[in-house]
PDBQT receptor file of N, H, CA, C and O in Angstrom, charges set to zero:
ATOM      1  N   MET A   1     115.343-106.742  26.029  1.00  0.00    +0.000 N 
ATOM      2  CA  MET A   1     115.533-107.555  24.865  1.00  0.00    +0.000 C 
ATOM      3  C   MET A   1     116.988-108.023  24.721  1.00  0.00    +0.000 C 
ATOM      4  O   MET A   1     117.258-109.152  24.310  1.00  0.00    +0.000 OA
ATOM      5  N   GLU A   2     117.901-107.137  25.066  1.00  0.00    +0.000 N 
ATOM      6  H   GLU A   2     117.682-106.220  25.400  1.00  0.00    +0.000 HD
ATOM      7  CA  GLU A   2     119.337-107.463  24.926  1.00  0.00    +0.000 C 
ATOM      8  C   GLU A   2     119.664-108.612  25.924  1.00  0.00    +0.000 C 
ATOM      9  O   GLU A   2     120.382-109.543  25.560  1.00  0.00    +0.000 OA
ATOM     10  N   LEU A   3     119.147-108.553  27.165  1.00  0.00    +0.000 N 
ATOM     11  H   LEU A   3     118.564-107.796  27.460  1.00  0.00    +0.000 HD
ATOM     12  CA  LEU A   3     119.369-109.596  28.139  1.00  0.00    +0.000 C 
ATOM     13  C   LEU A   3     118.778-110.923  27.651  1.00  0.00    +0.000 C 
ATOM     14  O   LEU A   3     119.399-111.976  27.795  1.00  0.00    +0.000 OA
ATOM     15  N   PHE A   4     117.595-110.865  27.082  1.00  0.00    +0.000 N 
ATOM     16  H   PHE A   4     117.090-110.010  26.964  1.00  0.00    +0.000 HD
ATOM     17  CA  PHE A   4     116.917-112.032  26.580  1.00  0.00    +0.000 C 
ATOM     18  C   PHE A   4     117.746-112.725  25.519  1.00  0.00    +0.000 C 
ATOM     19  O   PHE A   4     117.927-113.942  25.555  1.00  0.00    +0.000 OA
ATOM     20  N   LEU A   5     118.249-111.943  24.573  1.00  0.00    +0.000 N 
ATOM     21  H   LEU A   5     118.101-110.954  24.545  1.00  0.00    +0.000 HD
ATOM     22  CA  LEU A   5     119.077-112.488  23.487  1.00  0.00    +0.000 C 
ATOM     23  C   LEU A   5     120.369-113.072  24.027  1.00  0.00    +0.000 C 
ATOM     24  O   LEU A   5     120.820-114.102  23.525  1.00  0.00    +0.000 OA
ATOM     25  N   CYS A   6     120.980-112.461  25.024  1.00  0.00    +0.000 N 
ATOM     26  H   CYS A   6     120.614-111.625  25.431  1.00  0.00    +0.000 HD
ATOM     27  CA  CYS A   6     122.173-112.979  25.669  1.00  0.00    +0.000 C 
ATOM     28  C   CYS A   6     121.855-114.339  26.319  1.00  0.00    +0.000 C 
ATOM     29  O   CYS A   6     122.642-115.277  26.189  1.00  0.00    +0.000 OA
ATOM     30  N   VAL A   7     120.748-114.454  26.993  1.00  0.00    +0.000 N 
ATOM     31  H   VAL A   7     120.109-113.693  27.099  1.00  0.00    +0.000 HD
ATOM     32  CA  VAL A   7     120.371-115.686  27.686  1.00  0.00    +0.000 C 
ATOM     33  C   VAL A   7     120.122-116.779  26.595  1.00  0.00    +0.000 C 
ATOM     34  O   VAL A   7     120.572-117.914  26.748  1.00  0.00    +0.000 OA
ATOM     35  N   ILE A   8     119.429-116.437  25.538  1.00  0.00    +0.000 N 
ATOM     36  H   ILE A   8     119.064-115.515  25.414  1.00  0.00    +0.000 HD
ATOM     37  CA  ILE A   8     119.204-117.446  24.480  1.00  0.00    +0.000 C 
ATOM     38  C   ILE A   8     120.543-117.912  23.875  1.00  0.00    +0.000 C 
ATOM     39  O   ILE A   8     120.725-119.096  23.590  1.00  0.00    +0.000 OA
ATOM     40  N   GLY A   9     121.454-116.980  23.688  1.00  0.00    +0.000 N 
ATOM     41  H   GLY A   9     121.306-116.019  23.919  1.00  0.00    +0.000 HD
ATOM     42  CA  GLY A   9     122.803-117.328  23.157  1.00  0.00    +0.000 C 
ATOM     43  C   GLY A   9     123.535-118.283  24.101  1.00  0.00    +0.000 C 
ATOM     44  O   GLY A   9     124.120-119.281  23.680  1.00  0.00    +0.000 OA
ATOM     45  N   MET A  10     123.484-117.942  25.393  1.00  0.00    +0.000 N 
ATOM     46  H   MET A  10     123.009-117.131  25.735  1.00  0.00    +0.000 HD
ATOM     47  CA  MET A  10     124.164-118.809  26.365  1.00  0.00    +0.000 C 
ATOM     48  C   MET A  10     123.521-120.239  26.422  1.00  0.00    +0.000 C 
ATOM     49  O   MET A  10     124.232-121.236  26.550  1.00  0.00    +0.000 OA
ATOM     50  N   VAL A  11     122.237-120.306  26.330  1.00  0.00    +0.000 N 
ATOM     51  H   VAL A  11     121.660-119.497  26.226  1.00  0.00    +0.000 HD
ATOM     52  CA  VAL A  11     121.518-121.606  26.306  1.00  0.00    +0.000 C 
ATOM     53  C   VAL A  11     121.987-122.402  25.103  1.00  0.00    +0.000 C 
ATOM     54  O   VAL A  11     122.280-123.591  25.230  1.00  0.00    +0.000 OA
ATOM     55  N   LEU A  12     122.060-121.800  23.988  1.00  0.00    +0.000 N 
ATOM     56  H   LEU A  12     121.821-120.834  23.884  1.00  0.00    +0.000 HD
ATOM     57  CA  LEU A  12     122.537-122.489  22.757  1.00  0.00    +0.000 C 
ATOM     58  C   LEU A  12     123.971-122.956  22.886  1.00  0.00    +0.000 C 
ATOM     59  O   LEU A  12     124.318-124.033  22.401  1.00  0.00    +0.000 OA
ATOM     60  N   ILE A  13     124.814-122.157  23.536  1.00  0.00    +0.000 N 
ATOM     61  H   ILE A  13     124.532-121.283  23.930  1.00  0.00    +0.000 HD
ATOM     62  CA  ILE A  13     126.182-122.589  23.759  1.00  0.00    +0.000 C 
ATOM     63  C   ILE A  13     126.246-123.810  24.664  1.00  0.00    +0.000 C 
ATOM     64  O   ILE A  13     126.935-124.782  24.356  1.00  0.00    +0.000 OA
ATOM     65  N   VAL A  14     125.533-123.759  25.772  1.00  0.00    +0.000 N 
ATOM     66  H   VAL A  14     124.973-122.970  26.023  1.00  0.00    +0.000 HD
ATOM     67  CA  VAL A  14     125.516-124.826  26.762  1.00  0.00    +0.000 C 
ATOM     68  C   VAL A  14     124.926-126.078  26.166  1.00  0.00    +0.000 C 
ATOM     69  O   VAL A  14     125.423-127.179  26.403  1.00  0.00    +0.000 OA
ATOM     70  N   GLU A  15     123.852-125.918  25.380  1.00  0.00    +0.000 N 
ATOM     71  H   GLU A  15     123.449-125.024  25.187  1.00  0.00    +0.000 HD
ATOM     72  CA  GLU A  15     123.200-127.100  24.766  1.00  0.00    +0.000 C 
ATOM     73  C   GLU A  15     124.054-127.718  23.608  1.00  0.00    +0.000 C 
ATOM     74  O   GLU A  15     124.032-128.927  23.375  1.00  0.00    +0.000 OA
ATOM     75  N   GLY A  16     124.785-126.854  22.917  1.00  0.00    +0.000 N 
ATOM     76  H   GLY A  16     124.803-125.872  23.106  1.00  0.00    +0.000 HD
ATOM     77  CA  GLY A  16     125.545-127.354  21.769  1.00  0.00    +0.000 C 
ATOM     78  C   GLY A  16     126.899-127.987  22.116  1.00  0.00    +0.000 C 
ATOM     79  O   GLY A  16     127.386-128.861  21.398  1.00  0.00    +0.000 OA
ATOM     80  N   LEU A  17     127.496-127.538  23.220  1.00  0.00    +0.000 N 
ATOM     81  H   LEU A  17     127.101-126.829  23.803  1.00  0.00    +0.000 HD
ATOM     82  CA  LEU A  17     128.834-128.014  23.546  1.00  0.00    +0.000 C 
ATOM     83  C   LEU A  17     128.921-129.534  23.665  1.00  0.00    +0.000 C 
ATOM     84  O   LEU A  17     129.857-130.101  23.102  1.00  0.00    +0.000 OA
ATOM     85  N   PRO A  18     128.027-130.234  24.348  1.00  0.00    +0.000 N 
ATOM     86  CA  PRO A  18     128.143-131.720  24.439  1.00  0.00    +0.000 C 
ATOM     87  C   PRO A  18     128.092-132.391  23.063  1.00  0.00    +0.000 C 
ATOM     88  O   PRO A  18     128.810-133.362  22.825  1.00  0.00    +0.000 OA
ATOM     89  N   TYR A  19     127.261-131.891  22.166  1.00  0.00    +0.000 N 
ATOM     90  H   TYR A  19     126.677-131.102  22.359  1.00  0.00    +0.000 HD
ATOM     91  CA  TYR A  19     127.192-132.512  20.824  1.00  0.00    +0.000 C 
ATOM     92  C   TYR A  19     128.473-132.252  20.020  1.00  0.00    +0.000 C 
ATOM     93  O   TYR A  19     128.880-133.076  19.201  1.00  0.00    +0.000 OA
ATOM     94  N   PHE A  20     129.092-131.109  20.262  1.00  0.00    +0.000 N 
ATOM     95  H   PHE A  20     128.760-130.439  20.927  1.00  0.00    +0.000 HD
ATOM     96  CA  PHE A  20     130.350-130.805  19.562  1.00  0.00    +0.000 C 
ATOM     97  C   PHE A  20     131.466-131.614  20.106  1.00  0.00    +0.000 C 
ATOM     98  O   PHE A  20     132.267-132.151  19.341  1.00  0.00    +0.000 OA
ATOM     99  N   THR A  21     131.559-131.730  21.444  1.00  0.00    +0.000 N 
ATOM    100  H   THR A  21     130.908-131.294  22.065  1.00  0.00    +0.000 HD
ATOM    101  CA  THR A  21     132.710-132.379  22.053  1.00  0.00    +0.000 C 
ATOM    102  C   THR A  21     132.609-133.901  22.179  1.00  0.00    +0.000 C 
ATOM    103  O   THR A  21     133.618-134.603  22.119  1.00  0.00    +0.000 OA
ATOM    104  N   PHE A  22     131.390-134.400  22.353  1.00  0.00    +0.000 N 
ATOM    105  H   PHE A  22     130.571-133.830  22.402  1.00  0.00    +0.000 HD
ATOM    106  CA  PHE A  22     131.195-135.845  22.571  1.00  0.00    +0.000 C 
ATOM    107  C   PHE A  22     130.027-136.370  21.731  1.00  0.00    +0.000 C 
ATOM    108  O   PHE A  22     129.036-136.826  22.302  1.00  0.00    +0.000 OA
ATOM    109  N   PRO A  23     130.106-136.323  20.419  1.00  0.00    +0.000 N 
ATOM    110  CA  PRO A  23     128.908-136.755  19.634  1.00  0.00    +0.000 C 
ATOM    111  C   PRO A  23     128.513-138.194  19.843  1.00  0.00    +0.000 C 
ATOM    112  O   PRO A  23     127.324-138.510  19.888  1.00  0.00    +0.000 OA
ATOM    113  N   GLU A  24     129.486-139.074  19.971  1.00  0.00    +0.000 N 
ATOM    114  H   GLU A  24     130.452-138.818  19.934  1.00  0.00    +0.000 HD
ATOM    115  CA  GLU A  24     129.102-140.495  20.156  1.00  0.00    +0.000 C 
ATOM    116  C   GLU A  24     128.451-140.767  21.469  1.00  0.00    +0.000 C 
ATOM    117  O   GLU A  24     127.547-141.598  21.560  1.00  0.00    +0.000 OA
ATOM    118  N   LYS A  25     128.902-140.066  22.516  1.00  0.00    +0.000 N 
ATOM    119  H   LYS A  25     129.636-139.391  22.442  1.00  0.00    +0.000 HD
ATOM    120  CA  LYS A  25     128.281-140.192  23.870  1.00  0.00    +0.000 C 
ATOM    121  C   LYS A  25     126.894-139.600  23.884  1.00  0.00    +0.000 C 
ATOM    122  O   LYS A  25     126.013-140.090  24.590  1.00  0.00    +0.000 OA
ATOM    123  N   MET A  26     126.686-138.532  23.095  1.00  0.00    +0.000 N 
ATOM    124  H   MET A  26     127.402-138.134  22.521  1.00  0.00    +0.000 HD
ATOM    125  CA  MET A  26     125.333-137.900  23.048  1.00  0.00    +0.000 C 
ATOM    126  C   MET A  26     124.351-138.842  22.328  1.00  0.00    +0.000 C 
ATOM    127  O   MET A  26     123.185-138.916  22.716  1.00  0.00    +0.000 OA
ATOM    128  N   LYS A  27     124.801-139.559  21.292  1.00  0.00    +0.000 N 
ATOM    129  H   LYS A  27     125.748-139.499  20.978  1.00  0.00    +0.000 HD
ATOM    130  CA  LYS A  27     123.976-140.557  20.613  1.00  0.00    +0.000 C 
ATOM    131  C   LYS A  27     123.536-141.657  21.614  1.00  0.00    +0.000 C 
ATOM    132  O   LYS A  27     122.373-142.056  21.666  1.00  0.00    +0.000 OA
ATOM    133  N   GLU A  28     124.510-142.112  22.387  1.00  0.00    +0.000 N 
ATOM    134  H   GLU A  28     125.455-141.787  22.344  1.00  0.00    +0.000 HD
ATOM    135  CA  GLU A  28     124.198-143.088  23.414  1.00  0.00    +0.000 C 
ATOM    136  C   GLU A  28     123.218-142.577  24.480  1.00  0.00    +0.000 C 
ATOM    137  O   GLU A  28     122.302-143.282  24.905  1.00  0.00    +0.000 OA
ATOM    138  N   LEU A  29     123.453-141.306  24.898  1.00  0.00    +0.000 N 
ATOM    139  H   LEU A  29     124.197-140.733  24.552  1.00  0.00    +0.000 HD
ATOM    140  CA  LEU A  29     122.538-140.720  25.886  1.00  0.00    +0.000 C 
ATOM    141  C   LEU A  29     121.152-140.617  25.291  1.00  0.00    +0.000 C 
ATOM    142  O   LEU A  29     120.174-140.923  25.973  1.00  0.00    +0.000 OA
ATOM    143  N   MET A  30     121.030-140.191  24.025  1.00  0.00    +0.000 N 
ATOM    144  H   MET A  30     121.824-139.942  23.471  1.00  0.00    +0.000 HD
ATOM    145  CA  MET A  30     119.690-140.057  23.411  1.00  0.00    +0.000 C 
ATOM    146  C   MET A  30     118.965-141.432  23.349  1.00  0.00    +0.000 C 
ATOM    147  O   MET A  30     117.748-141.511  23.515  1.00  0.00    +0.000 OA
ATOM    148  N   ARG A  31     119.737-142.490  23.109  1.00  0.00    +0.000 N 
ATOM    149  H   ARG A  31     120.725-142.426  22.974  1.00  0.00    +0.000 HD
ATOM    150  CA  ARG A  31     119.182-143.860  23.093  1.00  0.00    +0.000 C 
ATOM    151  C   ARG A  31     118.620-144.192  24.472  1.00  0.00    +0.000 C 
ATOM    152  O   ARG A  31     117.495-144.679  24.580  1.00  0.00    +0.000 OA
ATOM    153  N   VAL A  32     119.402-143.929  25.541  1.00  0.00    +0.000 N 
ATOM    154  H   VAL A  32     120.316-143.533  25.453  1.00  0.00    +0.000 HD
ATOM    155  CA  VAL A  32     118.998-144.242  26.870  1.00  0.00    +0.000 C 
ATOM    156  C   VAL A  32     117.769-143.402  27.291  1.00  0.00    +0.000 C 
ATOM    157  O   VAL A  32     116.854-143.907  27.941  1.00  0.00    +0.000 OA
ATOM    158  N   VAL A  33     117.772-142.127  26.909  1.00  0.00    +0.000 N 
ATOM    159  H   VAL A  33     118.515-141.717  26.381  1.00  0.00    +0.000 HD
ATOM    160  CA  VAL A  33     116.657-141.243  27.262  1.00  0.00    +0.000 C 
ATOM    161  C   VAL A  33     115.394-141.718  26.522  1.00  0.00    +0.000 C 
ATOM    162  O   VAL A  33     114.317-141.721  27.118  1.00  0.00    +0.000 OA
ATOM    163  N   SER A  34     115.489-142.107  25.279  1.00  0.00    +0.000 N 
ATOM    164  H   SER A  34     116.364-142.104  24.794  1.00  0.00    +0.000 HD
ATOM    165  CA  SER A  34     114.343-142.570  24.553  1.00  0.00    +0.000 C 
ATOM    166  C   SER A  34     113.691-143.831  25.100  1.00  0.00    +0.000 C 
ATOM    167  O   SER A  34     112.526-144.122  24.829  1.00  0.00    +0.000 OA
ATOM    168  N   GLU A  35     114.493-144.587  25.894  1.00  0.00    +0.000 N 
ATOM    169  H   GLU A  35     115.439-144.351  26.114  1.00  0.00    +0.000 HD
ATOM    170  CA  GLU A  35     113.906-145.792  26.504  1.00  0.00    +0.000 C 
ATOM    171  C   GLU A  35     113.323-145.551  27.878  1.00  0.00    +0.000 C 
ATOM    172  O   GLU A  35     112.760-146.472  28.470  1.00  0.00    +0.000 OA
ATOM    173  N   GLN A  36     113.442-144.317  28.418  1.00  0.00    +0.000 N 
ATOM    174  H   GLN A  36     113.900-143.569  27.938  1.00  0.00    +0.000 HD
ATOM    175  CA  GLN A  36     112.922-144.034  29.764  1.00  0.00    +0.000 C 
ATOM    176  C   GLN A  36     111.404-143.866  29.731  1.00  0.00    +0.000 C 
ATOM    177  O   GLN A  36     110.824-143.495  28.711  1.00  0.00    +0.000 OA
ATOM    178  N   ASP A  37     110.776-144.151  30.880  1.00  0.00    +0.000 N 
ATOM    179  H   ASP A  37     111.248-144.452  31.709  1.00  0.00    +0.000 HD
ATOM    180  CA  ASP A  37     109.346-143.942  31.024  1.00  0.00    +0.000 C 
ATOM    181  C   ASP A  37     109.005-142.463  30.932  1.00  0.00    +0.000 C 
ATOM    182  O   ASP A  37     109.797-141.632  31.375  1.00  0.00    +0.000 OA
ATOM    183  N   ASP A  38     107.853-142.107  30.371  1.00  0.00    +0.000 N 
ATOM    184  H   ASP A  38     107.210-142.783  30.011  1.00  0.00    +0.000 HD
ATOM    185  CA  ASP A  38     107.463-140.704  30.213  1.00  0.00    +0.000 C 
ATOM    186  C   ASP A  38     107.389-139.974  31.536  1.00  0.00    +0.000 C 
ATOM    187  O   ASP A  38     107.755-138.802  31.622  1.00  0.00    +0.000 OA
ATOM    188  N   MET A  39     106.908-140.672  32.592  1.00  0.00    +0.000 N 
ATOM    189  H   MET A  39     106.610-141.624  32.522  1.00  0.00    +0.000 HD
ATOM    190  CA  MET A  39     106.753-140.023  33.922  1.00  0.00    +0.000 C 
ATOM    191  C   MET A  39     108.090-139.639  34.465  1.00  0.00    +0.000 C 
ATOM    192  O   MET A  39     108.192-138.593  35.106  1.00  0.00    +0.000 OA
ATOM    193  N   ILE A  40     109.135-140.420  34.251  1.00  0.00    +0.000 N 
ATOM    194  H   ILE A  40     109.052-141.270  33.730  1.00  0.00    +0.000 HD
ATOM    195  CA  ILE A  40     110.498-140.074  34.727  1.00  0.00    +0.000 C 
ATOM    196  C   ILE A  40     111.004-138.825  33.995  1.00  0.00    +0.000 C 
ATOM    197  O   ILE A  40     111.593-137.932  34.603  1.00  0.00    +0.000 OA
ATOM    198  N   LEU A  41     110.769-138.780  32.714  1.00  0.00    +0.000 N 
ATOM    199  H   LEU A  41     110.290-139.506  32.220  1.00  0.00    +0.000 HD
ATOM    200  CA  LEU A  41     111.189-137.608  31.943  1.00  0.00    +0.000 C 
ATOM    201  C   LEU A  41     110.435-136.345  32.359  1.00  0.00    +0.000 C 
ATOM    202  O   LEU A  41     111.022-135.267  32.453  1.00  0.00    +0.000 OA
ATOM    203  N   ARG A  42     109.129-136.485  32.606  1.00  0.00    +0.000 N 
ATOM    204  H   ARG A  42     108.652-137.361  32.529  1.00  0.00    +0.000 HD
ATOM    205  CA  ARG A  42     108.324-135.350  33.055  1.00  0.00    +0.000 C 
ATOM    206  C   ARG A  42     108.767-134.860  34.426  1.00  0.00    +0.000 C 
ATOM    207  O   ARG A  42     108.862-133.655  34.660  1.00  0.00    +0.000 OA
ATOM    208  N   THR A  43     109.034-135.787  35.322  1.00  0.00    +0.000 N 
ATOM    209  H   THR A  43     108.957-136.766  35.132  1.00  0.00    +0.000 HD
ATOM    210  CA  THR A  43     109.516-135.403  36.677  1.00  0.00    +0.000 C 
ATOM    211  C   THR A  43     110.837-134.704  36.591  1.00  0.00    +0.000 C 
ATOM    212  O   THR A  43     111.024-133.657  37.209  1.00  0.00    +0.000 OA
ATOM    213  N   ALA A  44     111.768-135.258  35.835  1.00  0.00    +0.000 N 
ATOM    214  H   ALA A  44     111.617-136.109  35.333  1.00  0.00    +0.000 HD
ATOM    215  CA  ALA A  44     113.103-134.634  35.682  1.00  0.00    +0.000 C 
ATOM    216  C   ALA A  44     112.967-133.252  35.046  1.00  0.00    +0.000 C 
ATOM    217  O   ALA A  44     113.629-132.308  35.476  1.00  0.00    +0.000 OA
ATOM    218  N   GLY A  45     112.116-133.124  34.031  1.00  0.00    +0.000 N 
ATOM    219  H   GLY A  45     111.577-133.891  33.682  1.00  0.00    +0.000 HD
ATOM    220  CA  GLY A  45     111.902-131.812  33.380  1.00  0.00    +0.000 C 
ATOM    221  C   GLY A  45     111.297-130.807  34.305  1.00  0.00    +0.000 C 
ATOM    222  O   GLY A  45     111.697-129.642  34.294  1.00  0.00    +0.000 OA
ATOM    223  N   ALA A  46     110.319-131.226  35.129  1.00  0.00    +0.000 N 
ATOM    224  H   ALA A  46     109.994-132.172  35.137  1.00  0.00    +0.000 HD
ATOM    225  CA  ALA A  46     109.709-130.321  36.099  1.00  0.00    +0.000 C 
ATOM    226  C   ALA A  46     110.722-129.875  37.148  1.00  0.00    +0.000 C 
ATOM    227  O   ALA A  46     110.753-128.702  37.521  1.00  0.00    +0.000 OA
ATOM    228  N   ALA A  47     111.558-130.814  37.631  1.00  0.00    +0.000 N 
ATOM    229  H   ALA A  47     111.532-131.767  37.328  1.00  0.00    +0.000 HD
ATOM    230  CA  ALA A  47     112.534-130.495  38.623  1.00  0.00    +0.000 C 
ATOM    231  C   ALA A  47     113.573-129.516  38.105  1.00  0.00    +0.000 C 
ATOM    232  O   ALA A  47     113.976-128.599  38.821  1.00  0.00    +0.000 OA
ATOM    233  N   MET A  48     114.014-129.708  36.847  1.00  0.00    +0.000 N 
ATOM    234  H   MET A  48     113.686-130.452  36.266  1.00  0.00    +0.000 HD
ATOM    235  CA  MET A  48     115.030-128.807  36.254  1.00  0.00    +0.000 C 
ATOM    236  C   MET A  48     114.391-127.439  35.999  1.00  0.00    +0.000 C 
ATOM    237  O   MET A  48     115.065-126.422  36.163  1.00  0.00    +0.000 OA
ATOM    238  N   THR A  49     113.106-127.379  35.599  1.00  0.00    +0.000 N 
ATOM    239  H   THR A  49     112.559-128.205  35.466  1.00  0.00    +0.000 HD
ATOM    240  CA  THR A  49     112.437-126.106  35.395  1.00  0.00    +0.000 C 
ATOM    241  C   THR A  49     112.338-125.347  36.710  1.00  0.00    +0.000 C 
ATOM    242  O   THR A  49     112.638-124.155  36.761  1.00  0.00    +0.000 OA
ATOM    243  N   LEU A  50     111.917-126.034  37.781  1.00  0.00    +0.000 N 
ATOM    244  H   LEU A  50     111.673-127.003  37.739  1.00  0.00    +0.000 HD
ATOM    245  CA  LEU A  50     111.772-125.382  39.089  1.00  0.00    +0.000 C 
ATOM    246  C   LEU A  50     113.130-124.907  39.628  1.00  0.00    +0.000 C 
ATOM    247  O   LEU A  50     113.239-123.830  40.214  1.00  0.00    +0.000 OA
ATOM    248  N   LEU A  51     114.146-125.727  39.418  1.00  0.00    +0.000 N 
ATOM    249  H   LEU A  51     114.058-126.601  38.941  1.00  0.00    +0.000 HD
ATOM    250  CA  LEU A  51     115.487-125.353  39.881  1.00  0.00    +0.000 C 
ATOM    251  C   LEU A  51     115.987-124.123  39.110  1.00  0.00    +0.000 C 
ATOM    252  O   LEU A  51     116.550-123.200  39.698  1.00  0.00    +0.000 OA
ATOM    253  N   GLY A  52     115.775-124.124  37.786  1.00  0.00    +0.000 N 
ATOM    254  H   GLY A  52     115.318-124.874  37.308  1.00  0.00    +0.000 HD
ATOM    255  CA  GLY A  52     116.138-122.978  36.996  1.00  0.00    +0.000 C 
ATOM    256  C   GLY A  52     115.425-121.681  37.417  1.00  0.00    +0.000 C 
ATOM    257  O   GLY A  52     116.027-120.610  37.504  1.00  0.00    +0.000 OA
ATOM    258  N   MET A  53     114.133-121.828  37.669  1.00  0.00    +0.000 N 
ATOM    259  H   MET A  53     113.644-122.697  37.598  1.00  0.00    +0.000 HD
ATOM    260  CA  MET A  53     113.371-120.658  38.070  1.00  0.00    +0.000 C 
ATOM    261  C   MET A  53     113.891-120.156  39.446  1.00  0.00    +0.000 C 
ATOM    262  O   MET A  53     113.995-118.949  39.665  1.00  0.00    +0.000 OA
ATOM    263  N   ALA A  54     114.206-121.063  40.339  1.00  0.00    +0.000 N 
ATOM    264  H   ALA A  54     114.122-122.043  40.162  1.00  0.00    +0.000 HD
ATOM    265  CA  ALA A  54     114.723-120.661  41.649  1.00  0.00    +0.000 C 
ATOM    266  C   ALA A  54     116.065-119.957  41.486  1.00  0.00    +0.000 C 
ATOM    267  O   ALA A  54     116.293-118.932  42.129  1.00  0.00    +0.000 OA
ATOM    268  N   ILE A  55     116.948-120.468  40.655  1.00  0.00    +0.000 N 
ATOM    269  H   ILE A  55     116.763-121.300  40.132  1.00  0.00    +0.000 HD
ATOM    270  CA  ILE A  55     118.253-119.844  40.470  1.00  0.00    +0.000 C 
ATOM    271  C   ILE A  55     118.067-118.441  39.886  1.00  0.00    +0.000 C 
ATOM    272  O   ILE A  55     118.717-117.501  40.343  1.00  0.00    +0.000 OA
ATOM    273  N   VAL A  56     117.205-118.282  38.896  1.00  0.00    +0.000 N 
ATOM    274  H   VAL A  56     116.677-119.046  38.524  1.00  0.00    +0.000 HD
ATOM    275  CA  VAL A  56     116.949-116.980  38.337  1.00  0.00    +0.000 C 
ATOM    276  C   VAL A  56     116.358-115.989  39.366  1.00  0.00    +0.000 C 
ATOM    277  O   VAL A  56     116.760-114.829  39.455  1.00  0.00    +0.000 OA
ATOM    278  N   PHE A  57     115.400-116.503  40.124  1.00  0.00    +0.000 N 
ATOM    279  H   PHE A  57     115.073-117.446  40.052  1.00  0.00    +0.000 HD
ATOM    280  CA  PHE A  57     114.769-115.704  41.169  1.00  0.00    +0.000 C 
ATOM    281  C   PHE A  57     115.825-115.203  42.189  1.00  0.00    +0.000 C 
ATOM    282  O   PHE A  57     115.859-114.024  42.544  1.00  0.00    +0.000 OA
ATOM    283  N   LEU A  58     116.664-116.124  42.635  1.00  0.00    +0.000 N 
ATOM    284  H   LEU A  58     116.636-117.081  42.347  1.00  0.00    +0.000 HD
ATOM    285  CA  LEU A  58     117.695-115.725  43.592  1.00  0.00    +0.000 C 
ATOM    286  C   LEU A  58     118.746-114.801  43.029  1.00  0.00    +0.000 C 
ATOM    287  O   LEU A  58     119.183-113.845  43.670  1.00  0.00    +0.000 OA
ATOM    288  N   ALA A  59     119.156-115.133  41.756  1.00  0.00    +0.000 N 
ATOM    289  H   ALA A  59     118.801-115.910  41.236  1.00  0.00    +0.000 HD
ATOM    290  CA  ALA A  59     120.173-114.313  41.092  1.00  0.00    +0.000 C 
ATOM    291  C   ALA A  59     119.698-112.866  40.874  1.00  0.00    +0.000 C 
ATOM    292  O   ALA A  59     120.492-111.925  40.892  1.00  0.00    +0.000 OA
ATOM    293  N   ARG A  60     118.385-112.719  40.668  1.00  0.00    +0.000 N 
ATOM    294  H   ARG A  60     117.741-113.484  40.653  1.00  0.00    +0.000 HD
ATOM    295  CA  ARG A  60     117.835-111.391  40.408  1.00  0.00    +0.000 C 
ATOM    296  C   ARG A  60     117.458-110.681  41.690  1.00  0.00    +0.000 C 
ATOM    297  O   ARG A  60     116.755-109.671  41.662  1.00  0.00    +0.000 OA
ATOM    298  N   GLY A  61     117.937-111.220  42.854  1.00  0.00    +0.000 N 
ATOM    299  H   GLY A  61     118.509-112.040  42.877  1.00  0.00    +0.000 HD
ATOM    300  CA  GLY A  61     117.676-110.539  44.128  1.00  0.00    +0.000 C 
ATOM    301  C   GLY A  61     116.275-110.796  44.674  1.00  0.00    +0.000 C 
ATOM    302  O   GLY A  61     115.731-109.943  45.375  1.00  0.00    +0.000 OA
ATOM    303  N   GLY A  62     115.691-111.923  44.377  1.00  0.00    +0.000 N 
ATOM    304  H   GLY A  62     116.133-112.616  43.808  1.00  0.00    +0.000 HD
ATOM    305  CA  GLY A  62     114.309-112.199  44.808  1.00  0.00    +0.000 C 
ATOM    306  C   GLY A  62     114.089-112.152  46.285  1.00  0.00    +0.000 C 
ATOM    307  O   GLY A  62     112.976-111.874  46.731  1.00  0.00    +0.000 OA
ATOM    308  N   LEU A  63     115.108-112.413  47.061  1.00  0.00    +0.000 N 
ATOM    309  H   LEU A  63     116.012-112.639  46.699  1.00  0.00    +0.000 HD
ATOM    310  CA  LEU A  63     114.931-112.425  48.533  1.00  0.00    +0.000 C 
ATOM    311  C   LEU A  63     115.585-111.216  49.164  1.00  0.00    +0.000 C 
ATOM    312  O   LEU A  63     115.749-111.171  50.383  1.00  0.00    +0.000 OA
ATOM    313  N   GLY A  64     115.961-110.233  48.362  1.00  0.00    +0.000 N 
ATOM    314  H   GLY A  64     115.828-110.269  47.371  1.00  0.00    +0.000 HD
ATOM    315  CA  GLY A  64     116.646-109.078  48.936  1.00  0.00    +0.000 C 
ATOM    316  C   GLY A  64     118.068-109.491  49.329  1.00  0.00    +0.000 C 
ATOM    317  O   GLY A  64     118.771-110.160  48.572  1.00  0.00    +0.000 OA
ATOM    318  N   TYR A  65     118.458-109.083  50.506  1.00  0.00    +0.000 N 
ATOM    319  H   TYR A  65     117.886-108.540  51.121  1.00  0.00    +0.000 HD
ATOM    320  CA  TYR A  65     119.761-109.459  51.073  1.00  0.00    +0.000 C 
ATOM    321  C   TYR A  65     119.593-110.780  51.784  1.00  0.00    +0.000 C 
ATOM    322  O   TYR A  65     118.737-110.917  52.658  1.00  0.00    +0.000 OA
ATOM    323  N   TRP A  66     120.400-111.749  51.418  1.00  0.00    +0.000 N 
ATOM    324  H   TRP A  66     121.096-111.638  50.708  1.00  0.00    +0.000 HD
ATOM    325  CA  TRP A  66     120.242-113.072  52.092  1.00  0.00    +0.000 C 
ATOM    326  C   TRP A  66     121.067-113.022  53.332  1.00  0.00    +0.000 C 
ATOM    327  O   TRP A  66     121.114-113.997  54.082  1.00  0.00    +0.000 OA
TER     328      TRP A  66
């Protein structure tokens, strides 16, 4: 549970930093994203999810010694 809470905290930090440092650019980015086709967003989301899972798998020693 401690690791889970640390991960959630880190996600919130990473997600919040762009809004804190560049609010006007984030508004522009949200406008651009809202105009994208749903399939592009789904594909990007799936790719990021798979990449994140692969990173966690490898970081946790999923392949033993590389």
